C-alpha positions in Angstrom: 61.5 123.0 74.4 64.9 123.8 75.3 66.4 120.7 73.6 64.8 121.9 70.2 66.5 125.2 69.9 69.7 123.6 71.4 69.6 121.5 68.7 69.5 123.6 66.2 72.2 125.2 67.2 74.3 122.2 67.5 73.5 121.7 63.3 74.5 125.4 63.0 77.8 125.0 64.7 78.0 121.5 63.0 76.8 123.6 59.3 79.7 126.8 60.2 82.4 123.7 61.0 82.1 122.6 57.4 82.2 126.1 55.8 85.1 126.9 57.9 87.0 123.9 57.5 87.1 123.2 61.1 86.8 119.3 61.9 87.6 118.1 65.4 84.7 115.8 65.6 85.5 114.5 69.1 85.0 117.9 71.0 82.1 118.4 68.7 80.6 115.5 69.3 81.6 115.9 73.1 80.0 119.5 73.2 77.1 117.9 71.5 76.4 115.3 73.8 76.8 117.9 76.6 74.8 120.1 75.3 71.5 117.8 75.1 72.2 116.6 78.4 71.8 120.0 80.0 68.9 121.0 77.6 67.2 117.5 79.2 68.2 118.9 82.6 66.7 122.6 81.7 63.3 120.5 80.0 62.6 118.6 83.8 63.5 121.9 85.4 61.0 123.9 83.5 57.8 120.7 84.0 58.8 121.1 88.0 58.5 124.2 88.0 55.6 124.6 85.9 53.8 121.9 88.1 55.0 123.7 91.7 53.7 127.1 90.3 50.0 125.0 89.5 50.2 123.8 92.9 50.6 127.3 94.5 47.8 128.7 92.1 45.7 125.9 93.1 47.1 126.1 96.9 45.9 129.9 96.6 42.7 129.1 95.6 41.8 127.5 98.7 39.8 128.6 101.5 41.7 129.8 104.0 40.7 126.4 106.8 41.8 124.2 104.0 44.9 126.2 103.7 45.3 125.5 106.8 44.5 121.8 107.0 46.9 121.4 103.7 49.5 123.1 106.0 49.1 120.5 109.6 48.5 117.3 107.0 52.6 118.2 105.5 54.0 119.2 109.0 52.5 116.1 110.3 53.5 113.7 107.0 57.0 115.4 106.0 58.2 117.8 108.0 57.9 116.5 111.6 59.2 113.0 110.3 62.5 114.8 109.5 
């Protein structure tokens, strides 16, 4: 999602550079690469956020008894190890 938006922004930037006559290709390539790297990271974070939100929603839909069982499992399996 972010990646497509940022790719279109890069294209607009490149078009403006051509029209204005500014041709610092190396800087444009460097900035474009950095923008794409950040866009990919944003996409990854969006997937993680969505997954977490779905887990939270699923957890809230469990009965209190099952929520407690999940909490105990997490504590025994992950928290006490560290």
